[in-house]
DRENPA-3360 file (N, C-alpha, C; in nm, 2 decimals, always signed):
BEGIN
1 = MHPVLFTI = -2.25/+4.15/+5.23/-2.18/+4.11/+5.11/-2.26/+4.16/+4.99 ~ -2.19/+4.21/+4.89/-2.25/+4.27/+4.77/-2.15/+4.26/+4.65 ~ -2.13/+4.14/+4.60/-2.03/+4.11/+4.50/-2.04/+4.19/+4.37 ~ -2.17/+4.22/+4.32/-2.19/+4.29/+4.20/-2.25/+4.42/+4.23 ~ -2.19/+4.53/+4.20/-2.24/+4.67/+4.23/-2.35/+4.69/+4.13 ~ -2.34/+4.67/+4.00/-2.44/+4.69/+3.91/-2.40/+4.62/+3.77 ~ -2.50/+4.61/+3.69/-2.47/+4.54/+3.56/-2.50/+4.63/+3.45 ~ -2.40/+4.64/+3.36/-2.42/+4.72/+3.23/-2.49/+4.63/+3.13;
9 = PRFSLFGI = -2.61/+4.67/+3.08/-2.69/+4.59/+2.99/-2.62/+4.59/+2.86 ~ -2.67/+4.50/+2.77/-2.62/+4.49/+2.63/-2.65/+4.63/+2.56 ~ -2.55/+4.67/+2.48/-2.57/+4.79/+2.41/-2.49/+4.79/+2.28 ~ -2.52/+4.89/+2.19/-2.44/+4.90/+2.06/-2.39/+5.04/+2.06 ~ -2.27/+5.05/+2.00/-2.21/+5.18/+1.98/-2.13/+5.18/+1.85 ~ -2.17/+5.27/+1.76/-2.12/+5.28/+1.63/-2.11/+5.14/+1.56 ~ -2.22/+5.07/+1.57/-2.24/+4.95/+1.51/-2.17/+4.83/+1.57 ~ -2.10/+4.85/+1.69/-2.03/+4.75/+1.76/-2.13/+4.71/+1.88;
17 = HFGEFEVR = -2.15/+4.57/+1.88/-2.24/+4.53/+1.99/-2.16/+4.47/+2.11 ~ -2.20/+4.52/+2.23/-2.14/+4.49/+2.35/-2.24/+4.40/+2.44 ~ -2.18/+4.30/+2.50/-2.26/+4.22/+2.58/-2.28/+4.27/+2.72 ~ -2.37/+4.20/+2.79/-2.39/+4.24/+2.93/-2.26/+4.22/+3.02 ~ -2.23/+4.32/+3.10/-2.11/+4.31/+3.18/-2.14/+4.35/+3.33 ~ -2.10/+4.27/+3.42/-2.11/+4.29/+3.56/-1.99/+4.38/+3.61 ~ -2.02/+4.48/+3.68/-1.92/+4.56/+3.76/-1.92/+4.52/+3.90 ~ -1.81/+4.45/+3.93/-1.80/+4.38/+4.06/-1.73/+4.46/+4.17;
25 = SYGVMLMI = -1.77/+4.45/+4.29/-1.73/+4.53/+4.40/-1.58/+4.52/+4.42 ~ -1.53/+4.40/+4.41/-1.39/+4.38/+4.43/-1.30/+4.47/+4.33 ~ -1.34/+4.46/+4.21/-1.26/+4.54/+4.11/-1.27/+4.69/+4.14 ~ -1.39/+4.74/+4.18/-1.40/+4.88/+4.21/-1.31/+4.92/+4.32 ~ -1.32/+4.84/+4.43/-1.24/+4.87/+4.55/-1.09/+4.86/+4.52 ~ -1.06/+4.77/+4.44/-0.92/+4.75/+4.40/-0.87/+4.88/+4.33 ~ -0.95/+4.93/+4.24/-0.91/+5.05/+4.16/-0.91/+5.17/+4.26 ~ -1.01/+5.18/+4.35/-1.00/+5.29/+4.45/-0.87/+5.29/+4.53;
33 = GILFAMWW = -0.83/+5.17/+4.57/-0.70/+5.16/+4.64/-0.59/+5.20/+4.56 ~ -0.58/+5.16/+4.43/-0.47/+5.20/+4.34/-0.46/+5.35/+4.32 ~ -0.58/+5.40/+4.29/-0.59/+5.55/+4.27/-0.55/+5.63/+4.40 ~ -0.59/+5.58/+4.51/-0.55/+5.65/+4.64/-0.40/+5.64/+4.66 ~ -0.34/+5.52/+4.63/-0.20/+5.50/+4.65/-0.13/+5.60/+4.55 ~ -0.17/+5.61/+4.43/-0.10/+5.70/+4.34/-0.11/+5.84/+4.38 ~ -0.23/+5.89/+4.43/-0.24/+6.03/+4.48/-0.16/+6.05/+4.59 ~ -0.16/+5.97/+4.70/-0.08/+5.99/+4.82/+0.07/+5.98/+4.79;
41 = SARRARRW = +0.11/+5.89/+4.70/+0.25/+5.87/+4.67/+0.30/+6.00/+4.60 ~ +0.22/+6.06/+4.51/+0.26/+6.19/+4.45/+0.28/+6.30/+4.55 ~ +0.19/+6.30/+4.65/+0.20/+6.39/+4.76/+0.33/+6.38/+4.84 ~ +0.37/+6.26/+4.86/+0.49/+6.22/+4.94/+0.62/+6.23/+4.86 ~ +0.62/+6.23/+4.73/+0.74/+6.22/+4.65/+0.85/+6.31/+4.68 ~ +0.82/+6.44/+4.69/+0.92/+6.54/+4.71/+1.00/+6.53/+4.83 ~ +0.94/+6.47/+4.93/+1.02/+6.44/+5.05/+1.14/+6.35/+5.03 ~ +1.13/+6.26/+4.94/+1.24/+6.17/+4.90/+1.31/+6.23/+4.78;
49 = GIHPERVM = +1.29/+6.35/+4.74/+1.37/+6.40/+4.62/+1.32/+6.35/+4.49 ~ +1.20/+6.31/+4.48/+1.14/+6.25/+4.35/+1.03/+6.35/+4.30 ~ +1.02/+6.38/+4.18/+0.92/+6.46/+4.13/+0.79/+6.38/+4.12 ~ +0.68/+6.44/+4.16/+0.55/+6.37/+4.16/+0.51/+6.31/+4.03 ~ +0.55/+6.37/+3.92/+0.51/+6.31/+3.79/+0.57/+6.17/+3.77 ~ +0.69/+6.14/+3.84/+0.75/+6.01/+3.83/+0.65/+5.90/+3.88 ~ +0.58/+5.94/+3.99/+0.48/+5.84/+4.03/+0.37/+5.81/+3.93 ~ +0.32/+5.91/+3.86/+0.22/+5.88/+3.76/+0.28/+5.81/+3.64;
57 = DAAFWGIV = +0.41/+5.84/+3.61/+0.47/+5.78/+3.50/+0.49/+5.63/+3.53 ~ +0.52/+5.60/+3.66/+0.54/+5.46/+3.69/+0.42/+5.37/+3.71 ~ +0.30/+5.43/+3.71/+0.17/+5.36/+3.74/+0.15/+5.24/+3.65 ~ +0.18/+5.25/+3.52/+0.16/+5.14/+3.43/+0.25/+5.03/+3.46 ~ +0.38/+5.07/+3.50/+0.48/+4.97/+3.53/+0.44/+4.88/+3.65 ~ +0.36/+4.94/+3.74/+0.32/+4.86/+3.86/+0.19/+4.79/+3.85 ~ +0.09/+4.86/+3.79/-0.05/+4.82/+3.78/-0.06/+4.69/+3.69 ~ -0.01/+4.71/+3.57/-0.03/+4.59/+3.47/+0.04/+4.47/+3.52;
65 = PGIIGARL = +0.17/+4.47/+3.55/+0.24/+4.35/+3.60/+0.17/+4.30/+3.73 ~ +0.12/+4.39/+3.81/+0.06/+4.35/+3.94/-0.06/+4.27/+3.91 ~ -0.15/+4.31/+3.83/-0.28/+4.25/+3.80/-0.24/+4.10/+3.73 ~ -0.15/+4.11/+3.64/-0.11/+3.98/+3.57/-0.05/+3.88/+3.67 ~ +0.04/+3.94/+3.76/+0.10/+3.85/+3.86/+0.00/+3.80/+3.96 ~ -0.10/+3.87/+4.00/-0.20/+3.83/+4.09/-0.29/+3.72/+4.03 ~ -0.31/+3.74/+3.90/-0.39/+3.63/+3.83/-0.31/+3.50/+3.81 ~ -0.19/+3.52/+3.76/-0.10/+3.40/+3.74/-0.08/+3.33/+3.87;
73 = GFIIQEWG = -0.06/+3.40/+3.98/-0.04/+3.34/+4.11/-0.16/+3.26/+4.15 ~ -0.28/+3.31/+4.12/-0.40/+3.23/+4.16/-0.41/+3.11/+4.07 ~ -0.38/+3.13/+3.94/-0.39/+3.01/+3.85/-0.30/+2.90/+3.89 ~ -0.17/+2.94/+3.93/-0.08/+2.83/+3.97/-0.13/+2.77/+4.10 ~ -0.18/+2.85/+4.19/-0.23/+2.80/+4.32/-0.35/+2.70/+4.30 ~ -0.43/+2.73/+4.20/-0.55/+2.65/+4.18/-0.54/+2.58/+4.05 ~ -0.42/+2.53/+4.01/-0.40/+2.47/+3.89/-0.49/+2.35/+3.87 ~ -0.51/+2.27/+3.98/-0.59/+2.15/+3.97/-0.73/+2.18/+3.91;
81 = YYSKHTNE = -0.78/+2.30/+3.94/-0.91/+2.34/+3.88/-0.90/+2.39/+3.74 ~ -0.81/+2.49/+3.72/-0.80/+2.56/+3.59/-0.74/+2.47/+3.48 ~ -0.67/+2.36/+3.51/-0.62/+2.26/+3.41/-0.74/+2.20/+3.35 ~ -0.86/+2.19/+3.42/-0.97/+2.13/+3.37/-1.08/+2.23/+3.32 ~ -1.06/+2.36/+3.34/-1.14/+2.47/+3.30/-1.06/+2.57/+3.23 ~ -0.99/+2.55/+3.13/-0.90/+2.64/+3.07/-0.98/+2.77/+3.01 ~ -1.11/+2.75/+2.98/-1.18/+2.86/+2.94/-1.20/+2.97/+3.04 ~ -1.16/+2.94/+3.16/-1.18/+3.03/+3.28/-1.04/+3.09/+3.32;
89 = LWSLRFDG = -0.93/+3.07/+3.24/-0.80/+3.11/+3.28/-0.79/+3.26/+3.30 ~ -0.86/+3.33/+3.21/-0.84/+3.48/+3.23/-0.98/+3.54/+3.24 ~ -0.99/+3.64/+3.33/-1.12/+3.70/+3.36/-1.10/+3.85/+3.37 ~ -1.21/+3.92/+3.33/-1.20/+4.07/+3.33/-1.28/+4.11/+3.45 ~ -1.32/+4.03/+3.54/-1.41/+4.06/+3.66/-1.33/+4.08/+3.79 ~ -1.19/+4.07/+3.78/-1.10/+4.09/+3.89/-1.13/+3.98/+4.00 ~ -1.18/+3.87/+3.96/-1.20/+3.76/+4.07/-1.09/+3.65/+4.04 ~ -1.05/+3.59/+4.15/-0.94/+3.49/+4.14/-0.81/+3.56/+4.13;
97 = LTSFGGIL = -0.77/+3.64/+4.23/-0.64/+3.70/+4.23/-0.57/+3.67/+4.36 ~ -0.44/+3.67/+4.37/-0.37/+3.65/+4.49/-0.27/+3.76/+4.51 ~ -0.27/+3.81/+4.64/-0.19/+3.93/+4.66/-0.04/+3.91/+4.65 ~ +0.01/+3.79/+4.68/+0.15/+3.76/+4.68/+0.20/+3.77/+4.54 ~ +0.13/+3.71/+4.44/+0.18/+3.71/+4.30/+0.16/+3.86/+4.25 ~ +0.06/+3.94/+4.29/+0.05/+4.07/+4.25/+0.16/+4.16/+4.30 ~ +0.20/+4.15/+4.43/+0.30/+4.23/+4.48/+0.44/+4.20/+4.42 ~ +0.47/+4.07/+4.40/+0.59/+4.04/+4.34/+0.61/+4.09/+4.20;
105 = MAVVGLWL = +0.51/+4.08/+4.12/+0.52/+4.13/+3.98/+0.52/+4.28/+3.98 ~ +0.45/+4.34/+4.06/+0.44/+4.49/+4.07/+0.58/+4.55/+4.12 ~ +0.64/+4.48/+4.21/+0.77/+4.52/+4.25/+0.87/+4.51/+4.14 ~ +0.87/+4.40/+4.07/+0.96/+4.38/+3.96/+0.94/+4.49/+3.85 ~ +0.81/+4.52/+3.81/+0.78/+4.62/+3.72/+0.83/+4.76/+3.76 ~ +0.81/+4.79/+3.89/+0.85/+4.93/+3.93/+1.00/+4.93/+3.95 ~ +1.07/+4.82/+3.98/+1.21/+4.82/+3.99/+1.27/+4.85/+3.84 ~ +1.21/+4.79/+3.74/+1.26/+4.81/+3.60/+1.23/+4.96/+3.57;
113 = YTKRAKIS = +1.12/+5.01/+3.62/+1.10/+5.16/+3.59/+1.20/+5.25/+3.65 ~ +1.24/+5.22/+3.77/+1.34/+5.31/+3.83/+1.47/+5.29/+3.76 ~ +1.51/+5.18/+3.71/+1.63/+5.17/+3.63/+1.62/+5.24/+3.50 ~ +1.51/+5.23/+3.44/+1.49/+5.30/+3.32/+1.49/+5.46/+3.33 ~ +1.42/+5.50/+3.44/+1.41/+5.64/+3.46/+1.54/+5.70/+3.53 ~ +1.63/+5.61/+3.58/+1.76/+5.65/+3.64/+1.73/+5.73/+3.77 ~ +1.64/+5.68/+3.86/+1.61/+5.73/+3.99/+1.64/+5.63/+4.09 ~ +1.66/+5.68/+4.22/+1.69/+5.59/+4.33/+1.58/+5.49/+4.36;
121 = TGAFFDVL = +1.61/+5.36/+4.34/+1.51/+5.26/+4.36/+1.46/+5.26/+4.51 ~ +1.56/+5.27/+4.61/+1.52/+5.27/+4.74/+1.43/+5.39/+4.78 ~ +1.46/+5.51/+4.74/+1.38/+5.62/+4.76/+1.25/+5.61/+4.70 ~ +1.24/+5.56/+4.58/+1.11/+5.55/+4.51/+1.02/+5.46/+4.58 ~ +1.07/+5.34/+4.62/+0.99/+5.24/+4.70/+0.95/+5.30/+4.83 ~ +1.03/+5.38/+4.90/+0.99/+5.45/+5.02/+0.87/+5.54/+5.00 ~ +0.87/+5.60/+4.89/+0.75/+5.69/+4.86/+0.63/+5.61/+4.86 ~ +0.63/+5.48/+4.80/+0.51/+5.40/+4.79/+0.47/+5.32/+4.92;
129 = SAPLLVAH = +0.57/+5.31/+5.01/+0.55/+5.22/+5.13/+0.42/+5.24/+5.19 ~ +0.39/+5.36/+5.25/+0.27/+5.38/+5.33/+0.14/+5.37/+5.24 ~ +0.14/+5.44/+5.12/+0.02/+5.43/+5.04/-0.02/+5.29/+5.00 ~ +0.08/+5.20/+4.98/+0.05/+5.06/+4.94/-0.01/+4.99/+5.06 ~ +0.03/+5.02/+5.18/-0.04/+4.96/+5.29/-0.19/+5.00/+5.30 ~ -0.22/+5.12/+5.28/-0.36/+5.17/+5.27/-0.44/+5.11/+5.16 ~ -0.37/+5.10/+5.04/-0.44/+5.04/+4.93/-0.48/+4.89/+4.95 ~ -0.39/+4.82/+5.02/-0.42/+4.69/+5.06/-0.54/+4.68/+5.15;
137 = AIGRVGCL = -0.55/+4.77/+5.25/-0.66/+4.78/+5.35/-0.79/+4.80/+5.27 ~ -0.78/+4.89/+5.17/-0.91/+4.92/+5.10/-0.95/+4.80/+5.01 ~ -0.85/+4.73/+4.96/-0.87/+4.61/+4.88/-0.94/+4.50/+4.96 ~ -0.91/+4.49/+5.09/-0.97/+4.39/+5.17/-1.12/+4.42/+5.20 ~ -1.15/+4.54/+5.19/-1.30/+4.58/+5.20/-1.36/+4.52/+5.07 ~ -1.30/+4.52/+4.96/-1.35/+4.47/+4.84/-1.37/+4.32/+4.85 ~ -1.28/+4.25/+4.92/-1.29/+4.11/+4.95/-1.42/+4.08/+5.03 ~ -1.44/+4.17/+5.14/-1.56/+4.15/+5.21/-1.69/+4.17/+5.13;
145 = LNGCCYGH = -1.69/+4.26/+5.04/-1.81/+4.29/+4.96/-1.82/+4.17/+4.85 ~ -1.71/+4.11/+4.81/-1.71/+4.00/+4.71/-1.75/+3.87/+4.77 ~ -1.73/+3.86/+4.91/-1.77/+3.73/+4.97/-1.65/+3.63/+4.97 ~ -1.53/+3.67/+4.95/-1.42/+3.58/+4.95/-1.33/+3.61/+5.07 ~ -1.24/+3.52/+5.10/-1.14/+3.54/+5.21/-1.20/+3.56/+5.35 ~ -1.32/+3.51/+5.37/-1.39/+3.52/+5.50/-1.33/+3.43/+5.61 ~ -1.37/+3.45/+5.73/-1.30/+3.37/+5.84/-1.39/+3.26/+5.88 ~ -1.37/+3.22/+6.01/-1.43/+3.10/+6.06/-1.59/+3.13/+6.08;
153 = ATTAWFGV = -1.66/+3.01/+6.10/-1.80/+3.02/+6.13/-1.82/+3.09/+6.27 ~ -1.92/+3.17/+6.28/-1.94/+3.24/+6.41/-2.09/+3.27/+6.43 ~ -2.12/+3.29/+6.56/-2.26/+3.32/+6.60/-2.26/+3.46/+6.65 ~ -2.15/+3.53/+6.64/-2.15/+3.67/+6.69/-2.23/+3.76/+6.60 ~ -2.27/+3.88/+6.66/-2.35/+3.97/+6.60/-2.28/+4.03/+6.47 ~ -2.15/+4.03/+6.47/-2.09/+4.09/+6.35/-2.05/+3.99/+6.24 ~ -2.11/+3.87/+6.26/-2.09/+3.77/+6.15/-2.16/+3.82/+6.02 ~ -2.10/+3.77/+5.90/-2.16/+3.81/+5.78/-2.20/+3.69/+5.70;
161 = HVEGVEGL = -2.30/+3.70/+5.61/-2.35/+3.60/+5.53/-2.26/+3.59/+5.41 ~ -2.24/+3.47/+5.36/-2.16/+3.45/+5.24/-2.25/+3.38/+5.14 ~ -2.25/+3.43/+5.02/-2.34/+3.37/+4.91/-2.30/+3.22/+4.89 ~ -2.40/+3.14/+4.89/-2.38/+3.00/+4.86/-2.33/+2.92/+4.98 ~ -2.31/+2.98/+5.10/-2.26/+2.91/+5.21/-2.36/+2.93/+5.33 ~ -2.39/+2.83/+5.40/-2.48/+2.85/+5.51/-2.41/+2.90/+5.64 ~ -2.49/+2.97/+5.72/-2.44/+3.03/+5.84/-2.37/+3.17/+5.83 ~ -2.32/+3.21/+5.95/-2.24/+3.34/+5.95/-2.10/+3.31/+5.97;
169 = YAPAQLYD = -2.02/+3.41/+5.91/-1.88/+3.39/+5.92/-1.81/+3.52/+5.96 ~ -1.70/+3.50/+6.03/-1.63/+3.63/+6.08/-1.57/+3.71/+5.96 ~ -1.59/+3.84/+5.97/-1.54/+3.93/+5.86/-1.38/+3.94/+5.87 ~ -1.32/+3.83/+5.85/-1.16/+3.83/+5.86/-1.10/+3.93/+5.77 ~ -1.16/+3.96/+5.66/-1.11/+4.07/+5.57/-1.08/+4.20/+5.64 ~ -1.18/+4.24/+5.73/-1.17/+4.36/+5.80/-1.05/+4.35/+5.91 ~ -1.03/+4.23/+5.96/-0.93/+4.21/+6.06/-0.80/+4.24/+5.99 ~ -0.78/+4.20/+5.86/-0.65/+4.23/+5.80/-0.63/+4.37/+5.77;
177 = SFYVLAGL = -0.74/+4.44/+5.73/-0.74/+4.58/+5.71/-0.69/+4.65/+5.84 ~ -0.75/+4.61/+5.96/-0.71/+4.66/+6.08/-0.56/+4.64/+6.12 ~ -0.51/+4.52/+6.09/-0.37/+4.48/+6.12/-0.28/+4.57/+6.03 ~ -0.32/+4.58/+5.91/-0.23/+4.66/+5.81/-0.23/+4.81/+5.85 ~ -0.35/+4.86/+5.89/-0.35/+5.01/+5.93/-0.28/+5.03/+6.07 ~ -0.28/+4.92/+6.15/-0.20/+4.93/+6.27/-0.05/+4.94/+6.24 ~ -0.01/+4.86/+6.14/+0.13/+4.86/+6.09/+0.16/+5.00/+6.03 ~ +0.06/+5.06/+5.97/+0.08/+5.19/+5.91/+0.12/+5.30/+6.01;
185 = CVLWWFEH = +0.06/+5.28/+6.13/+0.09/+5.38/+6.24/+0.24/+5.36/+6.28 ~ +0.29/+5.23/+6.29/+0.42/+5.20/+6.32/+0.52/+5.27/+6.21 ~ +0.48/+5.26/+6.09/+0.56/+5.31/+5.98/+0.56/+5.46/+5.99 ~ +0.45/+5.53/+6.02/+0.45/+5.67/+6.04/+0.55/+5.71/+6.14 ~ +0.54/+5.65/+6.25/+0.64/+5.68/+6.36/+0.78/+5.66/+6.31 ~ +0.81/+5.56/+6.24/+0.94/+5.53/+6.18/+0.99/+5.64/+6.09 ~ +0.90/+5.70/+6.01/+0.94/+5.79/+5.91/+0.96/+5.93/+5.97 ~ +0.93/+5.95/+6.10/+0.94/+6.09/+6.16/+1.09/+6.13/+6.16;
193 = KPRPAGQS = +1.18/+6.03/+6.15/+1.33/+6.07/+6.14/+1.37/+6.04/+6.00 ~ +1.48/+6.11/+5.95/+1.54/+6.07/+5.82/+1.59/+5.93/+5.83 ~ +1.58/+5.85/+5.72/+1.63/+5.71/+5.72/+1.70/+5.69/+5.59 ~ +1.78/+5.59/+5.59/+1.85/+5.55/+5.46/+1.74/+5.51/+5.36 ~ +1.77/+5.54/+5.24/+1.68/+5.50/+5.13/+1.65/+5.35/+5.13 ~ +1.53/+5.31/+5.12/+1.49/+5.17/+5.12/+1.44/+5.12/+5.25 ~ +1.48/+5.19/+5.36/+1.43/+5.13/+5.50/+1.28/+5.14/+5.52 ~ +1.22/+5.24/+5.47/+1.08/+5.26/+5.49/+1.01/+5.14/+5.42;
201 = FALAVLLW = +1.04/+5.11/+5.30/+0.98/+5.01/+5.22/+1.00/+4.87/+5.29 ~ +1.13/+4.85/+5.34/+1.17/+4.73/+5.40/+1.08/+4.71/+5.53 ~ +1.06/+4.81/+5.60/+0.97/+4.80/+5.72/+0.82/+4.77/+5.67 ~ +0.78/+4.83/+5.57/+0.64/+4.81/+5.52/+0.62/+4.66/+5.48 ~ +0.73/+4.61/+5.42/+0.72/+4.47/+5.38/+0.71/+4.38/+5.50 ~ +0.79/+4.41/+5.60/+0.79/+4.33/+5.73/+0.65/+4.34/+5.79 ~ +0.60/+4.46/+5.80/+0.47/+4.48/+5.87/+0.36/+4.41/+5.79 ~ +0.36/+4.42/+5.66/+0.26/+4.36/+5.57/+0.26/+4.21/+5.59;
209 = GAARFIYE = +0.38/+4.15/+5.59/+0.40/+4.01/+5.61/+0.34/+3.96/+5.75 ~ +0.38/+4.05/+5.86/+0.33/+4.01/+5.99/+0.17/+4.01/+6.00 ~ +0.12/+4.12/+5.94/-0.03/+4.13/+5.93/-0.09/+4.01/+5.87 ~ -0.04/+3.97/+5.76/-0.09/+3.86/+5.68/-0.08/+3.73/+5.76 ~ +0.04/+3.71/+5.83/+0.05/+3.59/+5.91/-0.05/+3.58/+6.02 ~ -0.08/+3.69/+6.09/-0.18/+3.69/+6.20/-0.32/+3.67/+6.13 ~ -0.35/+3.74/+6.03/-0.48/+3.73/+5.96/-0.52/+3.59/+5.92 ~ -0.42/+3.51/+5.88/-0.44/+3.38/+5.83/-0.51/+3.29/+5.94;
217 = FARAGSDL = -0.48/+3.31/+6.07/-0.54/+3.23/+6.17/-0.68/+3.24/+6.17 ~ -0.74/+3.35/+6.12/-0.88/+3.37/+6.12/-0.95/+3.30/+6.00 ~ -0.86/+3.26/+5.90/-0.91/+3.20/+5.78/-0.89/+3.05/+5.77 ~ -0.78/+2.99/+5.83/-0.75/+2.86/+5.81/-0.85/+2.77/+5.87 ~ -0.89/+2.67/+5.80/-1.00/+2.58/+5.84/-0.96/+2.44/+5.89 ~ -1.05/+2.38/+5.96/-1.03/+2.24/+6.00/-1.05/+2.15/+5.88 ~ -1.02/+2.02/+5.89/-1.05/+1.93/+5.79/-1.19/+1.92/+5.75 ~ -1.29/+1.94/+5.85/-1.43/+1.93/+5.82/-1.47/+2.06/+5.74;
225 = QVASGQAT = -1.41/+2.17/+5.77/-1.45/+2.29/+5.69/-1.40/+2.28/+5.55 ~ -1.27/+2.22/+5.53/-1.21/+2.21/+5.40/-1.30/+2.11/+5.32 ~ -1.34/+2.00/+5.38/-1.43/+1.90/+5.31/-1.56/+1.96/+5.26 ~ -1.61/+2.05/+5.34/-1.74/+2.11/+5.31/-1.73/+2.24/+5.23 ~ -1.61/+2.27/+5.19/-1.59/+2.39/+5.11/-1.61/+2.52/+5.18 ~ -1.60/+2.52/+5.32/-1.63/+2.64/+5.40/-1.50/+2.70/+5.45 ~ -1.39/+2.67/+5.41/-1.26/+2.72/+5.45/-1.20/+2.79/+5.34 ~ -1.15/+2.92/+5.36/-1.09/+3.00/+5.25/-0.94/+2.99/+5.26;
233 = STYWGTLP = -0.88/+2.92/+5.36/-0.74/+2.90/+5.36/-0.72/+2.77/+5.44 ~ -0.63/+2.68/+5.39/-0.61/+2.55/+5.46/-0.46/+2.54/+5.51 ~ -0.45/+2.46/+5.61/-0.31/+2.44/+5.66/-0.23/+2.36/+5.56 ~ -0.10/+2.37/+5.57/-0.01/+2.31/+5.48/+0.03/+2.17/+5.53 ~ -0.04/+2.07/+5.47/-0.02/+1.94/+5.52/-0.05/+1.92/+5.66 ~ +0.05/+1.86/+5.73/+0.03/+1.84/+5.88/+0.09/+1.96/+5.96 ~ +0.15/+2.06/+5.89/+0.20/+2.17/+5.97/+0.09/+2.26/+6.02 ~ +0.12/+2.33/+6.14/+0.01/+2.41/+6.20/+0.01/+2.55/+6.14;
241 = VTQAQVAA = +0.06/+2.57/+6.01/+0.06/+2.70/+5.94/+0.01/+2.67/+5.80 ~ -0.05/+2.78/+5.73/-0.09/+2.77/+5.60/+0.02/+2.81/+5.50 ~ +0.00/+2.78/+5.38/+0.10/+2.81/+5.27/+0.12/+2.97/+5.27 ~ +0.01/+3.04/+5.29/+0.02/+3.19/+5.29/+0.10/+3.24/+5.41 ~ +0.09/+3.17/+5.53/+0.17/+3.21/+5.64/+0.31/+3.18/+5.62 ~ +0.35/+3.08/+5.55/+0.49/+3.05/+5.52/+0.55/+3.17/+5.43 ~ +0.47/+3.20/+5.33/+0.51/+3.31/+5.24/+0.51/+3.44/+5.32 ~ +0.42/+3.46/+5.41/+0.43/+3.58/+5.49/+0.55/+3.59/+5.58;
249 = LVLVVLGG = +0.58/+3.47/+5.64/+0.70/+3.47/+5.72/+0.83/+3.50/+5.63 ~ +0.83/+3.46/+5.51/+0.95/+3.49/+5.42/+0.96/+3.64/+5.41 ~ +0.84/+3.71/+5.39/+0.84/+3.85/+5.38/+0.89/+3.92/+5.51 ~ +0.85/+3.87/+5.62/+0.90/+3.93/+5.74/+1.05/+3.91/+5.76 ~ +1.10/+3.80/+5.73/+1.24/+3.77/+5.73/+1.32/+3.87/+5.64 ~ +1.27/+3.87/+5.51/+1.34/+3.95/+5.41/+1.33/+4.10/+5.44 ~ +1.22/+4.14/+5.49/+1.20/+4.28/+5.53/+1.29/+4.32/+5.65 ~ +1.30/+4.23/+5.74/+1.38/+4.26/+5.86/+1.52/+4.26/+5.83;
257 = LWLWVLGR = +1.57/+4.16/+5.74/+1.71/+4.15/+5.70/+1.75/+4.28/+5.63 ~ +1.67/+4.31/+5.53/+1.70/+4.43/+5.45/+1.70/+4.56/+5.54 ~ +1.61/+4.57/+5.64/+1.61/+4.68/+5.73/+1.74/+4.69/+5.81 ~ +1.79/+4.57/+5.85/+1.91/+4.57/+5.93/+2.03/+4.59/+5.85 ~ +2.04/+4.54/+5.72/+2.15/+4.57/+5.63/+2.16/+4.71/+5.60 ~ +2.06/+4.78/+5.57/+2.06/+4.92/+5.54/+2.10/+5.00/+5.66 ~ +2.06/+4.96/+5.78/+2.10/+5.03/+5.89/+2.25/+5.02/+5.92 ~ +2.30/+4.90/+5.90/+2.45/+4.88/+5.91/+2.53/+4.95/+5.81;
265 = RSRASLPE = +2.48/+4.96/+5.69/+2.55/+5.04/+5.59/+2.55/+5.18/+5.62 ~ +2.44/+5.23/+5.67/+2.43/+5.37/+5.70/+2.53/+5.41/+5.82 ~ +2.53/+5.33/+5.92/+2.62/+5.35/+6.04/+2.77/+5.34/+5.99 ~ +2.80/+5.25/+5.90/+2.94/+5.22/+5.85/+2.99/+5.34/+5.77 ~ +2.90/+5.41/+5.71/+2.93/+5.52/+5.62/+2.96/+5.65/+5.70 ~ +2.92/+5.65/+5.83/+2.94/+5.78/+5.91/+3.08/+5.79/+5.95 ~ +3.14/+5.91/+5.95/+3.27/+5.94/+6.00/+3.28/+5.90/+6.14 ~ +3.40/+5.86/+6.19/+3.42/+5.82/+6.32/+3.39/+5.94/+6.42;
273 = DAPEETPE = +3.32/+5.91/+6.52/+3.27/+6.01/+6.62/+3.17/+6.11/+6.57 ~ +3.11/+6.08/+6.45/+3.01/+6.17/+6.40/+2.87/+6.12/+6.46 ~ +2.78/+6.22/+6.47/+2.65/+6.18/+6.53/+2.58/+6.09/+6.43 ~ +2.50/+5.99/+6.48/+2.44/+5.89/+6.39/+2.31/+5.95/+6.34 ~ +2.32/+6.03/+6.24/+2.20/+6.09/+6.18/+2.22/+6.08/+6.03 ~ +2.12/+6.02/+5.97/+2.12/+6.00/+5.83/+2.04/+6.10/+5.75 ~ +2.09/+6.17/+5.65/+2.01/+6.26/+5.57/+1.91/+6.19/+5.48 ~ +1.81/+6.26/+5.45/+1.71/+6.20/+5.35/+1.78/+6.17/+5.22;
% end
C-alpha cells in the first residue's frame, strides 16, 4: 500500500504562492486508466465508422461529469458523515469516489455528446466498451495502492497491510481487476462477429455488473468487522447482499435486457429467409 506517491512542496510562481500538495496513487492510476481508454478507443473507432478525433472531442463530456458523479455518489452514500463535515465535501485528491455514480454521470455526458455531434450513440458506446473495462481494472490497482476497498482479514501470504488497521487483508481490489479482465475476454470473443450497434456496450455493462457482484463477497463484512471499522462494504440490513450488489444486479439485468432487445430488433429487420448476419 502506497497512498501518496510524492508531495509537491510549497512554492511560488510569478508572485503566486502555492501550498503543499500530495499526489496520491489513486488519482494517478485513475488518470492512467482514462488516458489508456482514450487511446484504445481512438484505435477502435474506425471499426464502428467513427472518426478517432470524435473520441478525443468526447473526453471532456465523459471525464468531468464522471468525476463529479463519482464524488456526488460518495457524498450521498456517506451523507451521515459529510453533513457534519461540510468542509470536506469536495476534495482534489481523488479520494472518496464511487464507481456507480461516476459511470452513470459519464454515460449521461457522453450520450449528450453523441446527440450534439450527431453520431450513432450505440456505435460510439461500443467503441468505448472494452477500453472502459480495462480502465476500471487499472483503477482498482489505484484502490490497492490507496488502501481502500480491501477484502476480509486473512493470514495468507498475499495479504496486504492497510494503514491504520491491524492485521492483513485480502487484496480484493485485484480480484475485481481479474474478474473484469476475464469479462474482457468474453467481450473480445463477442466482437469477433459484426453485431448491432449498442450490443457490445450492453454486454460490457452486464459483465461489469457481474464482476462487481462477485467482488463484493470479498469485501462485505460481519457485524464485528463493521463495528470495528474493518469492513469496506456492509450487508444491506438483514439481506445477504450489499447495496453495491443490488446496484450491480440492476446493471446485469439492464445490460442483459438491452442485449436481448437489440438482438430481436436485428433479427426482425432481416428479410425473410435471409441469413442472420448483421453488418457493422
